[in-house]
C-alpha positions as CSV (number, residue, x, y, z in Angstrom):
1,M,117.8,55.0,120.5
2,A,119.4,51.7,119.7
3,N,118.6,50.0,116.5
4,C,116.7,46.7,116.5
5,T,116.4,45.1,113.1
6,W,113.7,42.5,113.7
7,V,111.2,44.3,111.5
8,S,111.4,43.4,107.8
9,P,109.8,45.3,104.9
10,E,107.7,42.3,103.9
11,D,106.0,42.1,107.3
12,G,103.4,44.6,106.2
13,P,101.6,47.6,107.8
14,I,101.8,47.8,111.6
15,R,100.0,49.3,114.6
16,F,101.3,49.6,118.1
17,G,99.2,48.5,121.1
18,S,98.0,50.9,123.8
19,P,100.5,52.1,126.4
20,A,99.4,49.2,128.6
21,E,100.5,46.7,125.9
22,I,104.0,45.7,124.8
23,S,103.0,44.4,121.4
24,R,102.9,45.6,117.9
25,Y,100.4,44.1,115.4
26,I,101.2,43.5,111.8
27,T,98.7,43.0,108.9
28,A,100.8,40.4,107.1
29,E,100.1,38.6,103.8
30,E,98.9,35.5,105.6
31,G,97.0,37.1,108.5
32,L,97.6,38.9,111.7
33,K,100.8,38.8,113.8
34,A,101.7,40.1,117.2
35,I,105.3,40.8,118.1
36,D,106.7,41.7,121.6
37,T,108.0,45.3,121.3
38,E,110.6,44.8,124.0
39,T,112.3,41.7,122.5
40,G,111.1,41.3,118.9
41,A,109.9,37.8,119.7
42,P,106.6,36.6,118.1
43,R,103.7,36.4,120.5
44,W,101.1,34.9,118.3
45,D,100.3,34.4,114.6
46,V,96.8,34.1,113.2
47,T,96.9,32.3,109.8
48,K,93.6,30.5,109.9
49,Y,92.1,32.1,106.8
50,A,95.3,31.9,104.7
51,A,95.6,28.2,105.5
52,E,92.0,27.3,104.9
53,K,90.9,29.6,102.1
54,G,93.9,30.4,99.9
55,G,95.4,33.6,101.3
56,F,94.8,37.3,101.5
57,G,95.6,40.0,98.9
58,S,98.9,41.8,99.2
59,N,97.3,45.3,99.3
60,R,97.1,45.8,103.1
61,A,96.5,48.6,105.6
62,A,97.5,48.8,109.3
63,P,95.3,47.0,111.8
64,L,93.2,48.8,114.4
65,V,93.7,48.3,118.1
66,S,90.7,48.9,120.4
67,A,90.9,51.7,122.9
68,D,91.1,49.2,125.8
69,G,93.9,47.3,124.0
70,K,92.0,44.0,124.3
71,T,91.2,43.5,120.6
72,V,93.0,44.1,117.3
73,Y,91.0,44.3,114.0
74,A,92.2,43.9,110.4
75,A,90.7,43.4,106.9
76,W,91.9,42.0,103.6
77,N,90.8,41.8,100.0
78,R,90.5,38.2,99.0
79,D,89.4,36.3,95.9
80,V,87.4,33.1,96.5
81,K,87.7,30.4,93.8
82,G,84.4,29.2,92.5
83,Q,83.4,25.5,92.4
84,G,81.3,23.8,89.7
85,T,78.8,26.4,88.5
86,T,79.5,28.8,91.3
87,P,81.5,31.7,89.9
88,D,84.6,33.2,91.5
89,R,83.9,36.1,93.9
90,A,85.7,39.0,95.5
91,V,85.2,39.4,99.2
92,I,86.6,41.5,102.1
93,E,87.7,39.4,105.0
94,V,87.4,41.0,108.5
95,L,89.1,39.6,111.5
96,A,89.0,40.5,115.2
97,V,91.6,38.9,117.5
98,E,92.1,39.0,121.3
99,T,95.4,40.7,121.8
100,A,96.2,38.7,125.0
101,T,95.8,35.2,123.4
102,G,95.7,35.5,119.7
103,K,92.2,33.8,119.8
104,T,89.8,34.9,117.1
105,A,87.0,36.9,118.7
106,W,84.9,37.1,115.5
107,S,85.3,37.2,111.7
108,A,83.1,38.2,108.8
109,E,83.2,37.9,105.0
110,I,81.7,40.8,103.0
111,A,80.9,40.8,99.3
112,A,83.2,43.5,97.9
113,A,81.6,46.2,95.8
114,P,82.9,46.1,92.2
115,S,84.3,49.6,92.5
116,S,86.5,48.7,95.5
117,R,88.8,46.5,93.6
118,G,91.3,46.7,90.8
119,L,91.4,49.5,88.2
120,A,87.9,50.6,89.2
121,A,89.0,51.6,92.7
122,T,89.5,55.3,93.3
123,S,91.1,57.1,96.3
124,I,88.8,59.4,98.3
125,G,90.9,59.8,101.5
126,A,94.0,62.0,101.8
127,D,96.1,58.9,102.6
128,E,95.2,57.4,99.2
129,I,94.9,54.0,100.8
130,L,92.7,51.6,98.8
131,A,93.1,48.5,101.0
132,P,90.4,47.5,103.4
133,Q,90.6,49.0,106.9
134,V,88.6,48.6,110.1
135,I,88.0,52.2,111.1
136,G,86.3,51.6,114.4
137,V,83.9,49.4,116.4
138,D,81.1,51.1,118.3
139,A,78.0,49.7,120.1
140,G,78.1,46.5,118.2
141,T,78.8,48.0,114.8
142,A,82.2,47.5,113.0
143,L,82.9,50.1,110.3
144,V,85.0,48.8,107.4
145,T,86.1,50.9,104.5
146,A,87.7,49.7,101.2
147,A,88.7,52.1,98.5
148,D,85.5,54.1,97.9
149,T,82.9,52.0,99.8
150,T,82.1,51.8,103.5
151,Y,80.4,48.9,105.2
152,A,78.7,48.7,108.7
153,V,79.1,45.1,109.9
154,E,77.2,43.4,112.8
155,P,80.0,41.4,114.4
156,S,78.0,38.6,116.1
157,A,76.3,37.7,112.8
158,G,79.0,38.9,110.4
159,T,76.3,40.5,108.2
160,V,76.3,44.0,106.6
161,R,73.8,46.4,108.2
162,W,74.3,49.0,105.6
163,K,76.9,50.1,103.0
164,K,77.5,53.4,101.3
165,P,79.3,53.6,97.9
166,D,81.5,56.6,97.0
167,F,82.1,57.1,100.8
168,R,85.3,56.5,102.7
169,A,85.1,56.6,106.4
170,V,88.1,57.9,108.4
171,T,86.9,58.3,112.0
172,L,84.3,56.8,114.3
173,A,83.3,58.8,117.5
174,D,80.2,58.8,119.7
175,G,78.1,56.8,117.3
176,V,79.0,58.9,114.2
177,V,81.2,57.7,111.4
178,A,82.7,60.5,109.4
179,G,84.7,60.7,106.1
180,G,84.5,61.9,102.6
181,E,82.0,61.3,99.8
182,K,82.7,61.6,96.1
183,T,80.0,63.7,94.5
184,G,81.5,63.9,91.0
185,F,84.7,64.0,89.1
186,G,87.3,65.7,91.3
187,A,84.4,66.9,93.6
188,G,83.4,65.8,97.1
189,R,82.1,66.7,100.5
190,L,82.6,65.7,104.2
191,L,79.9,63.5,105.6
192,G,78.9,62.3,109.0
193,L,76.6,59.2,109.3
194,A,75.0,57.4,112.2
195,A,77.0,54.3,112.6
196,A,74.1,52.1,113.5
197,T,71.8,53.1,110.6
198,G,73.8,55.0,108.0
199,E,71.5,58.1,108.3
200,Q,73.1,61.4,107.5
201,Q,74.0,63.6,110.5
202,W,75.9,66.5,109.0
203,T,77.8,67.5,105.8
204,V,80.4,70.1,104.8
205,A,80.0,70.9,101.1
206,E,83.0,70.9,98.6
207,A,85.5,69.6,101.2
208,R,87.8,66.8,99.9
209,Q,90.6,64.5,100.9
210,P,89.5,63.6,104.5
211,A,91.9,62.3,107.0
212,A,91.8,61.4,110.7
213,A,93.3,64.2,112.8
214,A,92.4,62.9,116.4
215,P,89.8,60.6,117.9
216,R,87.1,63.2,117.4
217,L,88.6,65.4,114.6
218,L,89.1,65.0,110.9
219,S,90.9,67.2,108.4
220,A,90.0,68.0,104.8
221,T,90.9,70.5,102.0
222,L,88.3,73.1,101.1
223,K,89.4,75.4,98.3
224,D,92.5,77.2,99.5
225,K,92.3,76.1,103.1
226,T,92.7,73.0,105.3
227,L,89.8,72.5,107.7
228,V,89.8,70.6,111.0
229,V,86.2,69.5,111.7
230,D,84.5,67.9,114.7
231,A,83.7,64.4,113.5
232,V,80.5,64.2,115.6
233,S,78.9,67.5,114.9
234,G,80.5,68.6,111.7
235,E,81.5,71.9,113.3
236,E,84.6,73.7,111.9
237,R,87.2,73.9,114.6
238,V,90.4,75.1,112.8
239,A,91.1,76.6,109.4
240,L,94.7,76.6,108.1
241,D,95.7,78.7,105.1
242,G,96.6,76.4,102.1
243,G,96.0,72.8,101.3
244,G,98.2,69.8,102.0
245,W,98.4,70.0,105.8
246,R,98.6,66.6,107.5
247,C,97.3,66.5,111.1
248,R,98.1,63.9,113.8
249,H,97.3,63.3,117.4
250,D,100.0,62.6,120.0
251,A,97.8,59.9,121.8
252,Q,97.3,62.3,124.7
253,S,95.9,65.8,124.3
254,L,97.6,67.6,121.4
255,V,97.1,67.8,117.6
256,L,99.9,68.8,115.3
257,C,99.3,69.9,111.7
258,S,102.2,70.2,109.3
259,R,103.2,70.5,105.7
260,Y,106.6,70.3,104.1
261,G,107.4,71.4,100.6
262,Y,110.5,72.3,98.6
263,G,110.1,76.0,99.3
264,A,110.1,77.6,102.7
265,A,106.7,79.1,101.9
266,D,105.3,75.6,101.7
267,R,106.4,74.5,105.1
268,G,104.7,74.9,108.4
269,I,103.8,73.4,111.8
270,T,101.0,74.4,114.1
271,V,100.1,72.6,117.4
272,F,96.8,73.0,119.3
273,D,94.9,71.3,122.1
274,A,92.6,68.5,120.8
275,A,89.7,69.5,123.1
276,S,89.8,73.3,123.2
277,V,91.6,73.7,119.8
278,Q,93.6,76.5,121.6
279,K,96.8,77.1,119.7
280,R,100.1,76.3,121.5
281,W,102.8,77.2,119.0
282,A,103.6,77.4,115.3
283,L,106.5,77.5,112.9
284,P,107.6,79.6,111.2
285,D,107.3,82.2,114.0
286,G,109.3,85.1,112.7
287,S,112.4,84.1,114.5
288,G,114.2,82.6,111.5
289,R,114.0,79.1,112.9
290,K,113.9,76.3,110.4
291,V,110.7,74.3,109.9
292,P,111.4,70.5,110.4
293,K,109.9,67.8,108.3
294,V,107.6,66.0,110.8
295,N,107.7,62.2,110.9
296,G,106.0,61.3,114.2
297,F,104.2,62.9,117.1
298,W,103.7,61.0,120.4
299,H,103.1,62.0,124.0
300,G,104.2,65.6,123.6
301,A,107.2,64.9,121.5
302,V,107.6,65.9,117.8
303,Y,110.0,63.6,115.8
304,G,111.3,65.2,112.7
305,E,114.2,66.1,110.5
306,V,116.1,69.2,109.5
307,G,118.0,68.3,106.4
308,D,119.2,64.8,107.1
309,E,119.5,65.3,110.9
310,P,116.8,63.7,113.1
311,I,115.6,66.1,115.9
312,V,113.0,66.1,118.6
313,L,110.9,69.2,119.5
314,D,108.8,69.7,122.7
315,G,105.2,69.3,121.6
316,T,103.9,71.8,124.1
317,T,106.4,74.7,123.5
318,G,107.9,73.9,120.1
319,Q,111.4,74.3,121.5
320,D,114.3,72.0,120.5
321,R,114.5,69.0,122.9
322,Q,117.2,66.9,121.0
323,T,119.1,68.3,118.1
324,S,120.9,64.9,117.3
325,A,118.2,62.4,118.1
326,G,119.7,59.4,116.1
327,A,116.3,58.6,114.5
328,A,113.0,60.2,113.7
329,P,110.4,57.5,113.8
330,Y,106.9,57.7,112.3
331,D,105.1,54.9,114.3
332,I,105.9,55.1,118.0
333,D,105.1,53.7,121.4
334,R,106.8,54.0,124.8
335,Y,109.4,51.4,123.8
336,G,110.6,52.9,120.6
337,G,109.5,53.6,117.0
338,V,109.7,52.4,113.4
339,V,112.0,54.1,110.8
340,G,111.7,52.6,107.3
341,S,111.8,48.8,108.0
342,K,113.6,49.0,111.3
343,F,112.5,49.3,114.9
344,Y,114.5,51.7,117.1
345,R,114.4,51.0,120.8
346,A,113.8,54.1,123.1
347,A,116.9,55.0,125.1
348,G,116.6,54.4,128.9
């Protein structure tokens, strides 16, 4: 990979477009930006709210690109200055933008729950993100989560259909929004709700630290295991010994779960089919091979590091594909990937 340095640390969290797109989208301080992945040139820049209403907060999460690649969604915390006798207020600004043109498709302003801002905010998800995120949009409902509160927004009106405190959504699939609910100090459970109404669909007691594992799967820690659960039904699909496993989808058909600690006993990789959850391979495997630290997983390729050396493994077999890869990106599309604050173009 050749190094392209047009990404700067202050640009903010990013998300690549679908394989049909050549853009990456950045949740910047002042709004949403689109950058051409091939050239690094700006495509469009949405700064409407920052210009008119005083700017967004600096705590940001990566935007969400729709499955068809036509819309990108983002959300920000924002403080609105009061006028006269009207007090200041905290809101969550939600923005949907057409990826082809940069035109605003819709926007909404949500009154932020007191517990979702400042020192009162607590982390429920494994990623420990407190900033607002758009988790998904399904059948006219946009699911937005901020710290420990989830909101279901009706896009055409910009109104909140329902909200649930102490619940952080991480996935939305087939009309069910799934995530974690805080039930007490250091205690929680997994929960699936109907996206349209907020009605409970399923629960897994005592499971904590939810994270998205695939479009229809989420992971969580339950006692001395890491579970992978069907986000629609709540059915347990995989159980891994020990906590701290991080699972990710390759944007095709495979799920990789990994953990990497200081000791060899705390390291592991296992790969399985997203649909059947049939195991493909795992490390350690008794052969004495080293377990890489995994950075990224995309289209059947595992990007990681052994010591300080970037390597690539075949995601289907686990065998070494490149032992001197040049870079081990963590956010990837067909044109390259991001390492730190730099974009590395894919060779060839």
